[in-house]
N, C-alpha and C positions, 0 to 999 in steps of 0.2 A: 506207970502212967506215961512217963517221958518216951518210953519205947514206942508206945502206941502212937503217939503223936508224930515222931519222926518217921514212922513206918507209912503213915496215911498221906504224908506229903506227895502230891503229885506235881510234874512239871517235866521239863525237857532239860536233857543234858547238854553239856557244851559241845559234845561229840555229835549229837542229833542235830544241833543247830548249824554247826559247820557242814555237816553233809547236805542240808537241805539248801543252805547258801550255795554250795558248790554246784549242786544240780540246777539251781535256778539261774546261776549265771551262765552255765553251758547252754541252757534252753535260750537265755536271751541272747546270747552270742551267735547261736545258730540262727535265730529269728532275724537278727540285725543284718548278718550276711545274706540272707535270702532277700530280704527288703533292698539293701544296697545294690545288690546284683540286678534285681528287677527294675530298679530306678536307671541304673546304667544301660540295660536292654531297651527300656523304654526311650531314653535319649537317642540311641543309635538307631531304633526304628523310626523315630521321629525325623531324623536327619536323613535316612534313607528316603522316606516318603517326601521330603523336601526337595531332594536332588531329582527324584522320580517326576514331581511336579515340574520343575525347572526344566527337565529334559522334554517333557511333554510340550511345555509352552515354546522351546526353541524349535523343536520338530514342526509344531504346528505353524509357527511364524514363517518358517523356511518353506513349508508346503504352500503357505498362502501367496508369499512372494515369488515362488518358483512358478506358479500357475499364472501370474500376472504378466511376466515379461522377463527380460534379461536384467540382471542387478550385479551388484558388486559387494564382496565380502573381504574384510581384512582381519588380520590377527596380529594383535600387539598386546604386549604386557599380560600374557596369558588370558586375554579377552578376545571374544569373537564379536565383530561390529558388521553392521550392515550400512551400506553406503560409503561414499568417499568424501563428500562435502560435509554434509551433516551426519555425524556419526551416532547411530543407534545401537547401544550394546544389546546383544542378545542373551546375556545373562546379568544377574544381580550383582552387585559390588562384592559380595562375600565369596562368590563362586569363581574358581579358576578352571580354565579348560587347557586340556592336554590332548595329544593325539595318541591314537591307539598304534603300538608298535607293529610294522609289518615284518615279513620274512627277512628282510635285509637289515633289519634294526632301525629304520626310519620311523619316525612318530608322525603318521599321516593324519591331517585333520579332515580335508575335504579333496575330492576328486570330481572333475567334470570336464568332458570334452577333451580328454588327453591331458589336461592340466592338473597338477596336485599342489595343495597347500600343506606344508608340513612345518613341523617345529624348527628344523634346521633350514629351511628355505620359506619363511612365512611371507605372505602378502602383507606388508606393513601399510598403514592407513594412508601412506604417501602414494603407493603403488598398488591398489587393491586388485584383487582377483576378480576377473569378469566372469560372471556365472551365465552360461547359455541355458535358456531354459527348455531349449529344444532337445537337450541331452540329460541324461539322469545326473543327479547330484548325490555322490556317495558321502554319506556323512559318517565319521569314525572319530567320535570325541569321547573323552573322559572328563566328566565334571567332578570337580573336588571341592568340598565346602571347608570352612574354618576349622573344623574339628578333624579333618583329614579323611573323612568318609568319601568313597568313589562311587560314581555311577557311570556305566558306560552306554554310550549310543553308537549303534551299528546297524544304519538303514540307508535305504536308497530311496530318494524323493524323485519321482518322475512325473511329468505333466501329462496327463490322461486326457484333459479337456480343460474347458474353462473353469475357474474357481467359482463355486457357488456357495456363498456364506450360510 
């Protein structure tokens, strides 16, 4: 009778338990890696969207003031400012501005009417660059946020007629 009792016992062995735990841990590890990479990619995408919005705001502001008349721009502490007496930053505090490297290795920020503003010869805010709105403004900037993401602006702003908001 004792033999009958021991043969009818059902359950799982230690080996089966270890195998199921190992498989479960592998599946959990793979799922967590996918989740972490998707969160990282979401943060990168969000950062890129913010930089693109910042670039659009800069270009829109430059187009607006370029159509109104001559103005002054200066570059100081990796920031681009509008005006000379009262400075108006064209970027948020967390964004730095760099120039795009040309064929000679110079990092050019802006070009207008034969004048250039570069990182090596910036127009600091004590002697800003006068922008003539009768000539196109060539903008070649790189915006960099606090996480190191970059967004490049390479455009020409020209006055085609009066600004209509």
